[in-house]
Biopython code that builds the backbone (N, CA, C, O; Angstrom):
import numpy as np
from Bio.PDB.StructureBuilder import StructureBuilder

atoms = [
    (1, "MET", "N", (-4.548, -5.956, -22.173)),
    (1, "MET", "CA", (-4.645, -4.853, -21.228)),
    (1, "MET", "C", (-5.060, -5.390, -19.863)),
    (1, "MET", "O", (-5.977, -6.205, -19.761)),
    (2, "MET", "N", (-4.392, -4.934, -18.832)),
    (2, "MET", "CA", (-4.674, -5.381, -17.474)),
    (2, "MET", "C", (-5.910, -4.674, -16.934)),
    (2, "MET", "O", (-6.105, -3.480, -17.162)),
    (3, "ASN", "N", (-6.745, -5.429, -16.212)),
    (3, "ASN", "CA", (-7.903, -4.811, -15.566)),
    (3, "ASN", "C", (-7.584, -4.523, -14.097)),
    (3, "ASN", "O", (-6.550, -4.948, -13.581)),
    (4, "CYS", "N", (-8.478, -3.802, -13.438)),
    (4, "CYS", "CA", (-8.242, -3.381, -12.054)),
    (4, "CYS", "C", (-8.168, -4.576, -11.092)),
    (4, "CYS", "O", (-7.378, -4.563, -10.148)),
    (5, "LYS", "N", (-8.967, -5.579, -11.324)),
    (5, "LYS", "CA", (-8.950, -6.758, -10.455)),
    (5, "LYS", "C", (-7.567, -7.411, -10.476)),
    (5, "LYS", "O", (-7.028, -7.758, -9.424)),
    (6, "LYS", "N", (-7.000, -7.578, -11.655)),
    (6, "LYS", "CA", (-5.667, -8.174, -11.784)),
    (6, "LYS", "C", (-4.603, -7.248, -11.185)),
    (6, "LYS", "O", (-3.662, -7.713, -10.543)),
    (7, "ALA", "N", (-4.756, -5.945, -11.398)),
    (7, "ALA", "CA", (-3.784, -4.978, -10.874)),
    (7, "ALA", "C", (-3.747, -5.014, -9.349)),
    (7, "ALA", "O", (-2.668, -5.045, -8.756)),
    (8, "THR", "N", (-4.915, -5.009, -8.711)),
    (8, "THR", "CA", (-4.929, -5.029, -7.250)),
    (8, "THR", "C", (-4.410, -6.360, -6.715)),
    (8, "THR", "O", (-3.778, -6.406, -5.660)),
    (9, "GLN", "N", (-4.675, -7.430, -7.436)),
    (9, "GLN", "CA", (-4.127, -8.735, -7.039)),
    (9, "GLN", "C", (-2.600, -8.701, -7.083)),
    (9, "GLN", "O", (-1.939, -9.162, -6.152)),
    (10, "LEU", "N", (-2.050, -8.162, -8.149)),
    (10, "LEU", "CA", (-0.594, -8.084, -8.269)),
    (10, "LEU", "C", (0.008, -7.138, -7.241)),
    (10, "LEU", "O", (1.085, -7.407, -6.709)),
    (11, "LEU", "N", (-0.669, -6.041, -6.957)),
    (11, "LEU", "CA", (-0.174, -5.124, -5.929)),
    (11, "LEU", "C", (-0.098, -5.830, -4.576)),
    (11, "LEU", "O", (0.860, -5.643, -3.827)),
    (12, "SER", "N", (-1.090, -6.626, -4.272)),
    (12, "SER", "CA", (-1.083, -7.376, -3.012)),
    (12, "SER", "C", (0.024, -8.429, -3.011)),
    (12, "SER", "O", (0.742, -8.581, -2.022)),
    (13, "GLU", "N", (0.157, -9.144, -4.107)),
    (13, "GLU", "CA", (1.193, -10.171, -4.204)),
    (13, "GLU", "C", (2.595, -9.563, -4.121)),
    (13, "GLU", "O", (3.514, -10.184, -3.588)),
    (14, "ALA", "N", (2.753, -8.354, -4.647)),
    (14, "ALA", "CA", (4.060, -7.693, -4.643)),
    (14, "ALA", "C", (4.532, -7.381, -3.227)),
    (14, "ALA", "O", (5.723, -7.158, -3.009)),
    (15, "GLN", "N", (3.617, -7.363, -2.267)),
    (15, "GLN", "CA", (4.004, -7.138, -0.879)),
    (15, "GLN", "C", (4.778, -8.336, -0.321)),
    (15, "GLN", "O", (5.552, -8.194, 0.626)),
    (16, "ASP", "N", (4.562, -9.521, -0.915)),
    (16, "ASP", "CA", (5.150, -10.758, -0.389)),
    (16, "ASP", "C", (6.185, -11.410, -1.290)),
    (16, "ASP", "O", (6.974, -12.241, -0.841)),
    (17, "ARG", "N", (6.180, -11.037, -2.549)),
    (17, "ARG", "CA", (7.127, -11.657, -3.484)),
    (17, "ARG", "C", (7.489, -10.677, -4.578)),
    (17, "ARG", "O", (6.800, -9.679, -4.787)),
    (18, "GLU", "N", (8.585, -10.969, -5.281)),
    (18, "GLU", "CA", (8.990, -10.126, -6.399)),
    (18, "GLU", "C", (8.199, -10.542, -7.633)),
    (18, "GLU", "O", (8.135, -11.722, -7.977)),
    (19, "LEU", "N", (7.604, -9.563, -8.288)),
    (19, "LEU", "CA", (6.838, -9.839, -9.499)),
    (19, "LEU", "C", (7.776, -10.041, -10.682)),
    (19, "LEU", "O", (8.905, -9.552, -10.690)),
    (20, "SER", "N", (7.287, -10.767, -11.675)),
    (20, "SER", "CA", (8.071, -10.959, -12.894)),
    (20, "SER", "C", (8.193, -9.628, -13.626)),
    (20, "SER", "O", (7.416, -8.703, -13.388)),
    (21, "LEU", "N", (9.153, -9.541, -14.500)),
    (21, "LEU", "CA", (9.358, -8.328, -15.290)),
    (21, "LEU", "C", (8.100, -7.991, -16.089)),
    (21, "LEU", "O", (7.713, -6.826, -16.181)),
    (22, "THR", "N", (7.470, -9.002, -16.661)),
    (22, "THR", "CA", (6.252, -8.795, -17.441)),
    (22, "THR", "C", (5.135, -8.219, -16.577)),
    (22, "THR", "O", (4.460, -7.271, -16.979)),
    (23, "ASP", "N", (4.941, -8.796, -15.384)),
    (23, "ASP", "CA", (3.904, -8.306, -14.474)),
    (23, "ASP", "C", (4.200, -6.887, -14.004)),
    (23, "ASP", "O", (3.298, -6.052, -13.942)),
    (24, "ARG", "N", (5.462, -6.611, -13.670)),
    (24, "ARG", "CA", (5.828, -5.264, -13.220)),
    (24, "ARG", "C", (5.570, -4.225, -14.305)),
    (24, "ARG", "O", (5.060, -3.140, -14.023)),
    (25, "ALA", "N", (5.922, -4.555, -15.542)),
    (25, "ALA", "CA", (5.727, -3.618, -16.652)),
    (25, "ALA", "C", (4.241, -3.371, -16.895)),
    (25, "ALA", "O", (3.817, -2.225, -17.041)),
    (26, "ALA", "N", (3.453, -4.439, -16.940)),
    (26, "ALA", "CA", (2.010, -4.290, -17.172)),
    (26, "ALA", "C", (1.362, -3.508, -16.034)),
    (26, "ALA", "O", (0.488, -2.674, -16.268)),
    (27, "LEU", "N", (1.789, -3.778, -14.813)),
    (27, "LEU", "CA", (1.241, -3.073, -13.658)),
    (27, "LEU", "C", (1.602, -1.583, -13.707)),
    (27, "LEU", "O", (0.764, -0.729, -13.419)),
    (28, "LYS", "N", (2.831, -1.282, -14.065)),
    (28, "LYS", "CA", (3.259, 0.112, -14.149)),
    (28, "LYS", "C", (2.441, 0.877, -15.186)),
    (28, "LYS", "O", (2.039, 2.015, -14.945)),
    (29, "ILE", "N", (2.196, 0.260, -16.326)),
    (29, "ILE", "CA", (1.383, 0.897, -17.363)),
    (29, "ILE", "C", (-0.032, 1.122, -16.857)),
    (29, "ILE", "O", (-0.605, 2.194, -17.053)),
    (30, "HIS", "N", (-0.599, 0.106, -16.201)),
    (30, "HIS", "CA", (-1.958, 0.231, -15.671)),
    (30, "HIS", "C", (-2.028, 1.362, -14.644)),
    (30, "HIS", "O", (-2.969, 2.156, -14.661)),
    (31, "LEU", "N", (-1.047, 1.438, -13.760)),
    (31, "LEU", "CA", (-1.058, 2.467, -12.719)),
    (31, "LEU", "C", (-0.936, 3.876, -13.301)),
    (31, "LEU", "O", (-1.445, 4.831, -12.713)),
    (32, "MET", "N", (-0.271, 4.018, -14.448)),
    (32, "MET", "CA", (-0.160, 5.329, -15.091)),
    (32, "MET", "C", (-1.509, 5.801, -15.618)),
    (32, "MET", "O", (-1.727, 7.001, -15.784)),
    (33, "MET", "N", (-2.416, 4.859, -15.881)),
    (33, "MET", "CA", (-3.708, 5.210, -16.466)),
    (33, "MET", "C", (-4.871, 5.144, -15.470)),
    (33, "MET", "O", (-5.954, 5.652, -15.758)),
    (34, "CYS", "N", (-4.661, 4.528, -14.312)),
    (34, "CYS", "CA", (-5.782, 4.259, -13.407)),
    (34, "CYS", "C", (-5.551, 4.897, -12.032)),
    (34, "CYS", "O", (-4.725, 4.426, -11.251)),
    (35, "SER", "N", (-6.276, 5.951, -11.753)),
    (35, "SER", "CA", (-6.109, 6.642, -10.471)),
    (35, "SER", "C", (-6.629, 5.799, -9.305)),
    (35, "SER", "O", (-6.105, 5.901, -8.196)),
    (36, "GLY", "N", (-7.636, 4.980, -9.532)),
    (36, "GLY", "CA", (-8.167, 4.133, -8.465)),
    (36, "GLY", "C", (-7.146, 3.113, -7.985)),
    (36, "GLY", "O", (-6.971, 2.923, -6.781)),
    (37, "CYS", "N", (-6.481, 2.466, -8.911)),
    (37, "CYS", "CA", (-5.467, 1.472, -8.536)),
    (37, "CYS", "C", (-4.224, 2.147, -7.961)),
    (37, "CYS", "O", (-3.568, 1.588, -7.083)),
    (38, "THR", "N", (-3.900, 3.335, -8.445)),
    (38, "THR", "CA", (-2.785, 4.095, -7.878)),
    (38, "THR", "C", (-3.088, 4.442, -6.428)),
    (38, "THR", "O", (-2.215, 4.340, -5.566)),
    (39, "ASN", "N", (-4.314, 4.848, -6.159)),
    (39, "ASN", "CA", (-4.743, 5.158, -4.802)),
    (39, "ASN", "C", (-4.674, 3.901, -3.927)),
    (39, "ASN", "O", (-4.210, 3.962, -2.788)),
    (40, "PHE", "N", (-5.132, 2.771, -4.455)),
    (40, "PHE", "CA", (-5.076, 1.509, -3.731)),
    (40, "PHE", "C", (-3.624, 1.167, -3.386)),
    (40, "PHE", "O", (-3.327, 0.755, -2.265)),
    (41, "SER", "N", (-2.737, 1.338, -4.344)),
    (41, "SER", "CA", (-1.319, 1.049, -4.141)),
    (41, "SER", "C", (-0.725, 1.916, -3.026)),
    (41, "SER", "O", (0.024, 1.424, -2.182)),
    (42, "GLN", "N", (-1.060, 3.198, -3.030)),
    (42, "GLN", "CA", (-0.555, 4.104, -1.994)),
    (42, "GLN", "C", (-1.076, 3.718, -0.617)),
    (42, "GLN", "O", (-0.328, 3.747, 0.360)),
    (43, "HIS", "N", (-2.347, 3.360, -0.535)),
    (43, "HIS", "CA", (-2.927, 2.940, 0.752)),
    (43, "HIS", "C", (-2.316, 1.625, 1.234)),
    (43, "HIS", "O", (-2.061, 1.448, 2.425)),
    (44, "LEU", "N", (-2.086, 0.712, 0.301)),
    (44, "LEU", "CA", (-1.474, -0.569, 0.656)),
    (44, "LEU", "C", (-0.068, -0.350, 1.226)),
    (44, "LEU", "O", (0.306, -0.969, 2.222)),
    (45, "ASN", "N", (0.697, 0.527, 0.594)),
    (45, "ASN", "CA", (2.047, 0.821, 1.082)),
    (45, "ASN", "C", (2.010, 1.514, 2.444)),
    (45, "ASN", "O", (2.835, 1.230, 3.311)),
    (46, "LEU", "N", (1.065, 2.410, 2.627)),
    (46, "LEU", "CA", (0.916, 3.095, 3.900)),
    (46, "LEU", "C", (0.562, 2.099, 5.011)),
    (46, "LEU", "O", (1.144, 2.148, 6.094)),
    (47, "LEU", "N", (-0.377, 1.209, 4.749)),
    (47, "LEU", "CA", (-0.746, 0.189, 5.732)),
    (47, "LEU", "C", (0.440, -0.710, 6.080)),
    (47, "LEU", "O", (0.631, -1.082, 7.238)),
    (48, "ARG", "N", (1.222, -1.051, 5.077)),
    (48, "ARG", "CA", (2.397, -1.903, 5.317)),
    (48, "ARG", "C", (3.399, -1.182, 6.231)),
    (48, "ARG", "O", (3.950, -1.784, 7.153)),
    (49, "ARG", "N", (3.631, 0.111, 5.967)),
    (49, "ARG", "CA", (4.565, 0.869, 6.818)),
    (49, "ARG", "C", (4.043, 0.965, 8.250)),
    (49, "ARG", "O", (4.810, 0.807, 9.200)),
    (50, "PHE", "N", (2.750, 1.221, 8.410)),
    (50, "PHE", "CA", (2.160, 1.305, 9.751)),
    (50, "PHE", "C", (2.295, -0.011, 10.499)),
    (50, "PHE", "O", (2.673, -0.027, 11.671)),
    (51, "THR", "N", (1.987, -1.117, 9.825)),
    (51, "THR", "CA", (2.051, -2.409, 10.511)),
    (51, "THR", "C", (3.495, -2.787, 10.831)),
    (51, "THR", "O", (3.754, -3.389, 11.873)),
    (52, "GLN", "N", (4.432, -2.446, 9.961)),
    (52, "GLN", "CA", (5.839, -2.720, 10.252)),
    (52, "GLN", "C", (6.315, -1.891, 11.441)),
    (52, "GLN", "O", (7.037, -2.391, 12.304)),
    (53, "SER", "N", (5.912, -0.635, 11.482)),
    (53, "SER", "CA", (6.295, 0.216, 12.611)),
    (53, "SER", "C", (5.723, -0.333, 13.910)),
    (53, "SER", "O", (6.412, -0.381, 14.928)),
    (54, "TYR", "N", (4.478, -0.743, 13.872)),
    (54, "TYR", "CA", (3.834, -1.299, 15.062)),
    (54, "TYR", "C", (4.527, -2.582, 15.492)),
    (54, "TYR", "O", (4.749, -2.793, 16.685)),
    (55, "ALA", "N", (4.870, -3.436, 14.549)),
    (55, "ALA", "CA", (5.522, -4.706, 14.856)),
    (55, "ALA", "C", (6.903, -4.497, 15.473)),
    (55, "ALA", "O", (7.361, -5.314, 16.272)),
    (56, "HIS", "N", (7.561, -3.402, 15.101)),
    (56, "HIS", "CA", (8.889, -3.100, 15.644)),
    (56, "HIS", "C", (8.811, -2.303, 16.935)),
    (56, "HIS", "O", (9.839, -1.936, 17.504)),
    (57, "GLY", "N", (7.599, -2.034, 17.398)),
    (57, "GLY", "CA", (7.419, -1.346, 18.672)),
    (57, "GLY", "C", (7.678, 0.134, 18.621)),
    (57, "GLY", "O", (7.977, 0.746, 19.646)),
    (58, "ASP", "N", (7.569, 0.735, 17.423)),
    (58, "ASP", "CA", (7.755, 2.181, 17.326)),
    (58, "ASP", "C", (6.677, 2.893, 18.140)),
    (58, "ASP", "O", (5.552, 2.406, 18.256)),
    (59, "ASP", "N", (7.028, 4.040, 18.699)),
    (59, "ASP", "CA", (6.100, 4.824, 19.506)),
    (59, "ASP", "C", (4.990, 5.373, 18.618)),
    (59, "ASP", "O", (5.257, 6.106, 17.665)),
    (60, "THR", "N", (3.752, 5.023, 18.927)),
    (60, "THR", "CA", (2.617, 5.501, 18.148)),
    (60, "THR", "C", (1.850, 6.595, 18.877)),
    (60, "THR", "O", (0.780, 7.004, 18.427)),
    (61, "SER", "N", (2.384, 7.075, 20.002)),
    (61, "SER", "CA", (1.664, 8.099, 20.763)),
    (61, "SER", "C", (1.602, 9.430, 20.031)),
    (61, "SER", "O", (0.829, 10.308, 20.413)),
    (62, "HIS", "N", (2.401, 9.591, 18.990)),
    (62, "HIS", "CA", (2.395, 10.841, 18.225)),
    (62, "HIS", "C", (1.627, 10.683, 16.921)),
    (62, "HIS", "O", (1.792, 11.490, 16.006)),
    (63, "SER", "N", (0.797, 9.665, 16.825)),
    (63, "SER", "CA", (0.052, 9.426, 15.598)),
    (63, "SER", "C", (-1.020, 10.487, 15.414)),
    (63, "SER", "O", (-1.506, 11.056, 16.392)),
    (64, "PRO", "N", (-1.392, 10.758, 14.164)),
    (64, "PRO", "CA", (-2.396, 11.793, 13.906)),
    (64, "PRO", "C", (-3.769, 11.445, 14.481)),
    (64, "PRO", "O", (-4.585, 12.339, 14.703)),
    (65, "GLU", "N", (-4.036, 10.159, 14.725)),
    (65, "GLU", "CA", (-5.334, 9.755, 15.246)),
    (65, "GLU", "C", (-5.525, 10.178, 16.690)),
    (65, "GLU", "O", (-6.660, 10.279, 17.157)),
    (66, "LYS", "N", (-4.440, 10.426, 17.404)),
    (66, "LYS", "CA", (-4.539, 10.782, 18.810)),
    (66, "LYS", "C", (-5.017, 12.234, 18.919)),
    (66, "LYS", "O", (-4.357, 13.158, 18.443)),
    (67, "SER", "N", (-6.151, 12.407, 19.543)),
    (67, "SER", "CA", (-6.751, 13.733, 19.671)),
    (67, "SER", "C", (-6.103, 14.490, 20.817)),
    (67, "SER", "O", (-5.625, 13.889, 21.779)),
    (68, "LYS", "N", (-6.090, 15.816, 20.707)),
    (68, "LYS", "CA", (-5.573, 16.656, 21.787)),
    (68, "LYS", "C", (-6.442, 16.550, 23.023)),
    (68, "LYS", "O", (-5.991, 16.856, 24.127)),
    (69, "ASN", "N", (-7.676, 16.122, 22.854)),
    (69, "ASN", "CA", (-8.595, 15.994, 23.970)),
    (69, "ASN", "C", (-8.524, 14.628, 24.639)),
    (69, "ASN", "O", (-9.163, 14.418, 25.670)),
    (70, "ASP", "N", (-7.756, 13.690, 24.072)),
    (70, "ASP", "CA", (-7.621, 12.360, 24.678)),
    (70, "ASP", "C", (-6.847, 12.468, 25.977)),
    (70, "ASP", "O", (-5.867, 13.210, 26.054)),
    (71, "PRO", "N", (-7.273, 11.738, 27.000)),
    (71, "PRO", "CA", (-6.500, 11.734, 28.246)),
    (71, "PRO", "C", (-5.156, 11.057, 28.052)),
    (71, "PRO", "O", (-5.047, 10.107, 27.277)),
    (72, "GLU", "N", (-4.148, 11.527, 28.736)),
    (72, "GLU", "CA", (-2.800, 10.970, 28.623)),
    (72, "GLU", "C", (-2.660, 9.724, 29.437)),
    (72, "GLU", "O", (-1.588, 9.118, 29.461)),
]
sb = StructureBuilder()
sb.init_structure("model")
sb.init_model(0)
sb.init_chain("A")
sb.init_seg("    ")
for serial, (resi, resn, name, xyz) in enumerate(atoms, 1):
    if name == "N":
        sb.init_residue(resn, " ", resi, " ")
    sb.init_atom(name, np.array(xyz, "f"), 0.0, 1.0, " ", f" {name:<3s}", serial, name[0])
structure = sb.get_structure()
């Protein structure tokens, strides 16, 4: 049985390389049972999308962090 430490390690590695079939299957089973690692996976994917958008120069002026009270 995979533990959370191994699951988060594999989730991070999956950002840079393709995991083996065995690792993907074990990770999928772990994620079905572990809400903490599922949450980590979602945040990791969100961070990756944000950094890719930033690297490509996408307009971030419409981001949710920008307050209506911020000066333009």
